[in-house]
All heavy atoms as a GROMACS GRO file, in nm:
protein
  360
    1MET      N    1  13.096   7.718   7.813
    1MET     CA    2  12.956   7.760   7.820
    1MET      C    3  12.869   7.654   7.755
    1MET      O    4  12.899   7.606   7.647
    1MET     CB    5  12.941   7.894   7.748
    1MET     CG    6  12.802   7.950   7.749
    1MET     SD    7  12.767   8.024   7.907
    1MET     CE    8  12.598   8.066   7.883
    2MET      N    9  12.758   7.620   7.822
    2MET     CA   10  12.668   7.520   7.768
    2MET      C   11  12.581   7.583   7.659
    2MET      O   12  12.523   7.688   7.679
    2MET     CB   13  12.580   7.465   7.879
    2MET     CG   14  12.654   7.389   7.985
    2MET     SD   15  12.546   7.324   8.111
    2MET     CE   16  12.526   7.466   8.216
    3LYS      N   17  12.573   7.516   7.545
    3LYS     CA   18  12.492   7.568   7.436
    3LYS      C   19  12.367   7.484   7.413
    3LYS      O   20  12.288   7.513   7.325
    3LYS     CB   21  12.575   7.568   7.306
    3LYS     CG   22  12.699   7.653   7.315
    3LYS     CD   23  12.675   7.790   7.262
    3LYS     CE   24  12.806   7.868   7.272
    3LYS     NZ   25  12.796   7.999   7.222
    4THR      N   26  12.349   7.381   7.492
    4THR     CA   27  12.231   7.296   7.475
    4THR      C   28  12.109   7.368   7.532
    4THR      O   29  12.122   7.458   7.616
    4THR     CB   30  12.250   7.162   7.549
    4THR    OG1   31  12.263   7.189   7.689
    4THR    CG2   32  12.375   7.089   7.499
    5PRO      N   33  11.990   7.330   7.489
    5PRO     CA   34  11.869   7.394   7.545
    5PRO      C   35  11.860   7.378   7.697
    5PRO      O   36  11.817   7.471   7.766
    5PRO     CB   37  11.754   7.321   7.475
    5PRO     CG   38  11.813   7.272   7.347
    5PRO     CD   39  11.957   7.241   7.378
    6VAL      N   40  11.900   7.265   7.748
    6VAL     CA   41  11.894   7.243   7.893
    6VAL      C   42  11.988   7.340   7.964
    6VAL      O   43  11.954   7.398   8.066
    6VAL     CB   44  11.929   7.097   7.928
    6VAL    CG1   45  11.940   7.078   8.079
    6VAL    CG2   46  11.828   7.002   7.869
    7GLY      N   47  12.106   7.359   7.907
    7GLY     CA   48  12.202   7.451   7.967
    7GLY      C   49  12.153   7.594   7.964
    7GLY      O   50  12.169   7.669   8.061
    8LEU      N   51  12.094   7.633   7.852
    8LEU     CA   52  12.043   7.770   7.842
    8LEU      C   53  11.928   7.794   7.940
    8LEU      O   54  11.920   7.901   8.003
    8LEU     CB   55  11.996   7.798   7.698
    8LEU     CG   56  12.107   7.803   7.593
    8LEU    CD1   57  12.046   7.817   7.454
    8LEU    CD2   58  12.200   7.918   7.622
    9VAL      N   59  11.840   7.697   7.955
    9VAL     CA   60  11.731   7.710   8.050
    9VAL      C   61  11.784   7.717   8.192
    9VAL      O   62  11.738   7.798   8.273
    9VAL     CB   63  11.630   7.592   8.034
    9VAL    CG1   64  11.531   7.590   8.148
    9VAL    CG2   65  11.559   7.603   7.901
   10THR      N   66  11.885   7.635   8.222
   10THR     CA   67  11.944   7.635   8.356
   10THR      C   68  12.006   7.771   8.389
   10THR      O   69  11.983   7.827   8.497
   10THR     CB   70  12.050   7.524   8.366
   10THR    OG1   71  11.988   7.400   8.336
   10THR    CG2   72  12.112   7.519   8.505
   11VAL      N   73  12.081   7.824   8.296
   11VAL     CA   74  12.146   7.954   8.318
   11VAL      C   75  12.042   8.065   8.331
   11VAL      O   76  12.051   8.152   8.419
   11VAL     CB   77  12.245   7.984   8.204
   11VAL    CG1   78  12.296   8.127   8.212
   11VAL    CG2   79  12.361   7.886   8.209
   12THR      N   80  11.940   8.061   8.245
   12THR     CA   81  11.836   8.165   8.249
   12THR      C   82  11.757   8.158   8.380
   12THR      O   83  11.730   8.262   8.442
   12THR     CB   84  11.741   8.148   8.129
   12THR    OG1   85  11.818   8.150   8.009
   12THR    CG2   86  11.638   8.258   8.125
   13LEU      N   87  11.721   8.040   8.424
   13LEU     CA   88  11.646   8.026   8.549
   13LEU      C   89  11.732   8.068   8.669
   13LEU      O   90  11.682   8.132   8.761
   13LEU     CB   91  11.598   7.883   8.568
   13LEU     CG   92  11.477   7.843   8.485
   13LEU    CD1   93  11.444   7.696   8.507
   13LEU    CD2   94  11.356   7.929   8.520
   14SER      N   95  11.858   8.034   8.666
   14SER     CA   96  11.947   8.075   8.776
   14SER      C   97  11.956   8.228   8.783
   14SER      O   98  11.950   8.285   8.892
   14SER     CB   99  12.087   8.016   8.756
   14SER     OG  100  12.080   7.874   8.758
   15ALA      N  101  11.970   8.292   8.668
   15ALA     CA  102  11.978   8.438   8.667
   15ALA      C  103  11.847   8.500   8.716
   15ALA      O  104  11.849   8.598   8.790
   15ALA     CB  105  12.011   8.487   8.526
   16ALA      N  106  11.734   8.443   8.674
   16ALA     CA  107  11.606   8.497   8.716
   16ALA      C  108  11.585   8.481   8.866
   16ALA      O  109  11.533   8.571   8.934
   16ALA     CB  110  11.493   8.427   8.640
   17ILE      N  111  11.627   8.368   8.921
   17ILE     CA  112  11.612   8.345   9.066
   17ILE      C  113  11.699   8.442   9.144
   17ILE      O  114  11.656   8.499   9.244
   17ILE     CB  115  11.646   8.198   9.100
   17ILE    CG1  116  11.537   8.107   9.045
   17ILE    CG2  117  11.664   8.180   9.250
   17ILE    CD1  118  11.570   7.959   9.051
   18LEU      N  119  11.822   8.462   9.099
   18LEU     CA  120  11.911   8.556   9.168
   18LEU      C  121  11.856   8.699   9.160
   18LEU      O  122  11.863   8.774   9.259
   18LEU     CB  123  12.051   8.550   9.108
   18LEU     CG  124  12.130   8.422   9.137
   18LEU    CD1  125  12.260   8.421   9.060
   18LEU    CD2  126  12.156   8.410   9.287
   19LEU      N  127  11.804   8.736   9.045
   19LEU     CA  128  11.746   8.870   9.031
   19LEU      C  129  11.625   8.889   9.123
   19LEU      O  130  11.612   8.990   9.191
   19LEU     CB  131  11.707   8.895   8.886
   19LEU     CG  132  11.640   9.029   8.856
   19LEU    CD1  133  11.737   9.144   8.883
   19LEU    CD2  134  11.593   9.034   8.712
   20ALA      N  135  11.536   8.789   9.124
   20ALA     CA  136  11.418   8.799   9.209
   20ALA      C  137  11.456   8.804   9.356
   20ALA      O  138  11.399   8.882   9.433
   20ALA     CB  139  11.325   8.679   9.183
   21ALA      N  140  11.552   8.723   9.397
   21ALA     CA  141  11.594   8.724   9.537
   21ALA      C  142  11.656   8.857   9.576
   21ALA      O  143  11.626   8.910   9.684
   21ALA     CB  144  11.694   8.610   9.561
   22SER      N  145  11.738   8.913   9.489
   22SER     CA  146  11.798   9.041   9.522
   22SER      C  147  11.694   9.152   9.527
   22SER      O  148  11.701   9.240   9.613
   22SER     CB  149  11.909   9.076   9.422
   22SER     OG  150  11.855   9.090   9.293
   23LEU      N  151  11.595   9.148   9.440
   23LEU     CA  152  11.490   9.250   9.445
   23LEU      C  153  11.405   9.236   9.571
   23LEU      O  154  11.364   9.335   9.631
   23LEU     CB  155  11.400   9.239   9.321
   23LEU     CG  156  11.464   9.286   9.190
   23LEU    CD1  157  11.370   9.260   9.072
   23LEU    CD2  158  11.500   9.432   9.197
   24LEU      N  159  11.378   9.113   9.614
   24LEU     CA  160  11.304   9.092   9.738
   24LEU      C  161  11.381   9.145   9.858
   24LEU      O  162  11.324   9.204   9.949
   24LEU     CB  163  11.272   8.944   9.758
   24LEU     CG  164  11.160   8.888   9.673
   24LEU    CD1  165  11.150   8.738   9.691
   24LEU    CD2  166  11.027   8.953   9.710
   25ILE      N  167  11.511   9.124   9.858
   25ILE     CA  168  11.593   9.173   9.969
   25ILE      C  169  11.594   9.325   9.969
   25ILE      O  170  11.579   9.388  10.074
   25ILE     CB  171  11.735   9.116   9.958
   25ILE    CG1  172  11.732   8.966   9.986
   25ILE    CG2  173  11.830   9.186  10.053
   25ILE    CD1  174  11.862   8.896   9.954
   26VAL      N  175  11.611   9.385   9.853
   26VAL     CA  176  11.618   9.532   9.845
   26VAL      C  177  11.485   9.594   9.886
   26VAL      O  178  11.481   9.687   9.966
   26VAL     CB  179  11.658   9.576   9.704
   26VAL    CG1  180  11.637   9.724   9.685
   26VAL    CG2  181  11.802   9.540   9.676
   27THR      N  182  11.373   9.543   9.833
   27THR     CA  183  11.244   9.602   9.867
   27THR      C  184  11.203   9.571  10.010
   27THR      O  185  11.131   9.649  10.072
   27THR     CB  186  11.134   9.554   9.771
   27THR    OG1  187  11.128   9.412   9.776
   27THR    CG2  188  11.162   9.599   9.630
   28GLY      N  189  11.249   9.461  10.065
   28GLY     CA  190  11.214   9.425  10.203
   28GLY      C  191  11.291   9.505  10.305
   28GLY      O  192  11.247   9.517  10.419
   29THR      N  193  11.404   9.562  10.268
   29THR     CA  194  11.484   9.635  10.365
   29THR      C  195  11.476   9.786  10.347
   29THR      O  196  11.542   9.860  10.417
   29THR     CB  197  11.631   9.592  10.356
   29THR    OG1  198  11.677   9.613  10.222
   29THR    CG2  199  11.650   9.447  10.393
   30GLN      N  200  11.397   9.834  10.255
   30GLN     CA  201  11.386   9.979  10.236
   30GLN      C  202  11.311  10.043  10.352
   30GLN      O  203  11.208   9.992  10.396
   30GLN     CB  204  11.311  10.010  10.106
   30GLN     CG  205  11.398   9.997   9.985
   30GLN     CD  206  11.324  10.037   9.859
   30GLN    OE1  207  11.202  10.050   9.859
   30GLN    NE2  208  11.397  10.055   9.751
   31GLY      N  209  11.361  10.152  10.400
   31GLY     CA  210  11.294  10.229  10.504
   31GLY      C  211  11.308  10.175  10.643
   31GLY      O  212  11.244  10.224  10.734
   32GLU      N  213  11.388  10.074  10.662
   32GLU     CA  214  11.407  10.018  10.796
   32GLU      C  215  11.533  10.080  10.856
   32GLU      O  216  11.643  10.030  10.837
   32GLU     CB  217  11.418   9.866  10.790
   32GLU     CG  218  11.288   9.800  10.752
   32GLU     CD  219  11.298   9.648  10.759
   32GLU    OE1  220  11.396   9.597  10.815
   32GLU    OE2  221  11.209   9.583  10.705
   33ASP      N  222  11.516  10.189  10.931
   33ASP     CA  223  11.630  10.255  10.991
   33ASP      C  224  11.659  10.202  11.130
   33ASP      O  225  11.765  10.223  11.186
   33ASP     CB  226  11.605  10.406  11.000
   33ASP     CG  227  11.600  10.469  10.862
   33ASP    OD1  228  11.660  10.413  10.769
   33ASP    OD2  229  11.534  10.573  10.848
   34HIS      N  230  11.563  10.135  11.190
   34HIS     CA  231  11.581  10.083  11.324
   34HIS      C  232  11.524   9.941  11.330
   34HIS      O  233  11.449   9.899  11.245
   34HIS     CB  234  11.513  10.172  11.427
   34HIS     CG  235  11.366  10.187  11.404
   34HIS    ND1  236  11.314  10.262  11.301
   34HIS    CD2  237  11.259  10.133  11.468
   34HIS    CE1  238  11.182  10.254  11.305
   34HIS    NE2  239  11.147  10.177  11.405
   35ALA      N  240  11.563   9.871  11.434
   35ALA     CA  241  11.516   9.732  11.450
   35ALA      C  242  11.367   9.732  11.477
   35ALA      O  243  11.311   9.820  11.543
   35ALA     CB  244  11.591   9.667  11.565
   36ARG      N  245  11.302   9.630  11.425
   36ARG     CA  246  11.159   9.617  11.448
   36ARG      C  247  11.134   9.572  11.593
   36ARG      O  248  11.210   9.494  11.648
   36ARG     CB  249  11.100   9.510  11.356
   36ARG     CG  250  11.093   9.550  11.214
   36ARG     CD  251  11.016   9.446  11.137
   36ARG     NE  252  11.072   9.436  11.003
   36ARG     CZ  253  11.046   9.339  10.920
   36ARG    NH1  254  10.967   9.242  10.954
   36ARG    NH2  255  11.100   9.335  10.801
   37PRO      N  256  11.027   9.619  11.654
   37PRO     CA  257  10.996   9.569  11.788
   37PRO      C  258  10.956   9.422  11.782
   37PRO      O  259  10.907   9.374  11.681
   37PRO     CB  260  10.877   9.655  11.833
   37PRO     CG  261  10.820   9.710  11.707
   37PRO     CD  262  10.932   9.719  11.608
   38ALA      N  263  10.984   9.352  11.889
   38ALA     CA  264  10.952   9.210  11.893
   38ALA      C  265  10.800   9.190  11.882
   38ALA      O  266  10.723   9.267  11.939
   38ALA     CB  267  11.004   9.149  12.024
   39HIS      N  268  10.760   9.089  11.810
   39HIS     CA  269  10.617   9.059  11.795
   39HIS      C  270  10.573   8.981  11.916
   39HIS      O  271  10.623   8.872  11.943
   39HIS     CB  272  10.596   8.978  11.666
   39HIS     CG  273  10.453   8.945  11.642
   39HIS    ND1  274  10.359   9.040  11.611
   39HIS    CD2  275  10.387   8.827  11.645
   39HIS    CE1  276  10.242   8.982  11.596
   39HIS    NE2  277  10.258   8.852  11.616
   40VAL      N  278  10.481   9.036  11.990
   40VAL     CA  279  10.434   8.972  12.112
   40VAL      C  280  10.302   8.903  12.082
   40VAL      O  281  10.209   8.964  12.030
   40VAL     CB  282  10.414   9.075  12.225
   40VAL    CG1  283  10.362   9.008  12.351
   40VAL    CG2  284  10.545   9.148  12.251
   41THR      N  285  10.296   8.778  12.115
   41THR     CA  286  10.172   8.703  12.095
   41THR      C  287  10.109   8.677  12.231
   41THR      O  288  10.179   8.656  12.331
   41THR     CB  289  10.197   8.570  12.023
   41THR    OG1  290  10.289   8.494  12.100
   41THR    CG2  291  10.253   8.594  11.884
   42THR      N  292   9.979   8.676  12.234
   42THR     CA  293   9.908   8.647  12.359
   42THR      C  294   9.877   8.498  12.364
   42THR      O  295   9.854   8.436  12.260
   42THR     CB  296   9.778   8.728  12.368
   42THR    OG1  297   9.699   8.698  12.254
   42THR    CG2  298   9.807   8.876  12.372
   43PRO      N  299   9.877   8.441  12.482
   43PRO     CA  300   9.845   8.297  12.491
   43PRO      C  301   9.700   8.272  12.451
   43PRO      O  302   9.614   8.360  12.464
   43PRO     CB  303   9.870   8.263  12.637
   43PRO     CG  304   9.868   8.392  12.707
   43PRO     CD  305   9.907   8.498  12.611
   44ALA      N  306   9.675   8.155  12.404
   44ALA     CA  307   9.537   8.119  12.365
   44ALA      C  308   9.449   8.119  12.490
   44ALA      O  309   9.493   8.087  12.600
   44ALA     CB  310   9.538   7.981  12.301
   45ALA      N  311   9.324   8.154  12.471
   45ALA     CA  312   9.230   8.159  12.583
   45ALA      C  313   9.206   8.019  12.637
   45ALA      O  314   9.189   7.924  12.561
   45ALA     CB  315   9.098   8.221  12.537
   46LYS      N  316   9.207   8.009  12.768
   46LYS     CA  317   9.182   7.879  12.831
   46LYS      C  318   9.031   7.865  12.851
   46LYS      O  319   8.962   7.960  12.887
   46LYS     CB  320   9.253   7.870  12.966
   46LYS     CG  321   9.404   7.874  12.953
   46LYS     CD  322   9.467   7.863  13.089
   46LYS     CE  323   9.617   7.870  13.078
   46LYS     NZ  324   9.683   7.868  13.207
   47PRO      N  325   8.981   7.745  12.832
   47PRO     CA  326   8.836   7.725  12.856
   47PRO      C  327   8.805   7.739  13.006
   47PRO      O  328   8.888   7.711  13.090
   47PRO     CB  329   8.811   7.581  12.808
   47PRO     CG  330   8.945   7.517  12.807
   47PRO     CD  331   9.046   7.624  12.785
   48ALA      N  332   8.686   7.786  13.033
   48ALA     CA  333   8.642   7.804  13.171
   48ALA      C  334   8.631   7.668  13.240
   48ALA      O  335   8.590   7.570  13.178
   48ALA     CB  336   8.509   7.876  13.175
   49PRO      N  337   8.669   7.662  13.367
   49PRO     CA  338   8.658   7.534  13.438
   49PRO      C  339   8.510   7.495  13.454
   49PRO      O  340   8.424   7.582  13.466
   49PRO     CB  341   8.724   7.560  13.573
   49PRO     CG  342   8.722   7.708  13.590
   49PRO     CD  343   8.723   7.766  13.450
   50PRO      N  344   8.482   7.366  13.455
   50PRO     CA  345   8.341   7.322  13.472
   50PRO      C  346   8.290   7.355  13.612
   50PRO      O  347   8.364   7.354  13.708
   50PRO     CB  348   8.346   7.171  13.450
   50PRO     CG  349   8.489   7.132  13.470
   50PRO     CD  350   8.573   7.254  13.440
   51HIS      N  351   8.160   7.384  13.623
   51HIS     CA  352   8.100   7.422  13.753
   51HIS      C  353   8.040   7.303  13.819
   51HIS      O  354   7.971   7.226  13.778
   51HIS     CB  355   7.995   7.532  13.734
   51HIS     CG  356   8.057   7.661  13.693
   51HIS    ND1  357   8.105   7.753  13.782
   51HIS    CD2  358   8.084   7.712  13.571
   51HIS    CE1  359   8.156   7.856  13.718
   51HIS    NE2  360   8.142   7.832  13.586
   0.00000   0.00000   0.00000
């Protein structure tokens, strides 16, 4: 185990990142019992042809 300040900071930041990522995954997947419908985008409006 690293006892230097750099090692302690590295271990602490790694634990915090893993905790944050797991919380984001858990909160992002709550209540999703079915697949989301595909997001349909409409094409950009074309400019009118010149007269």
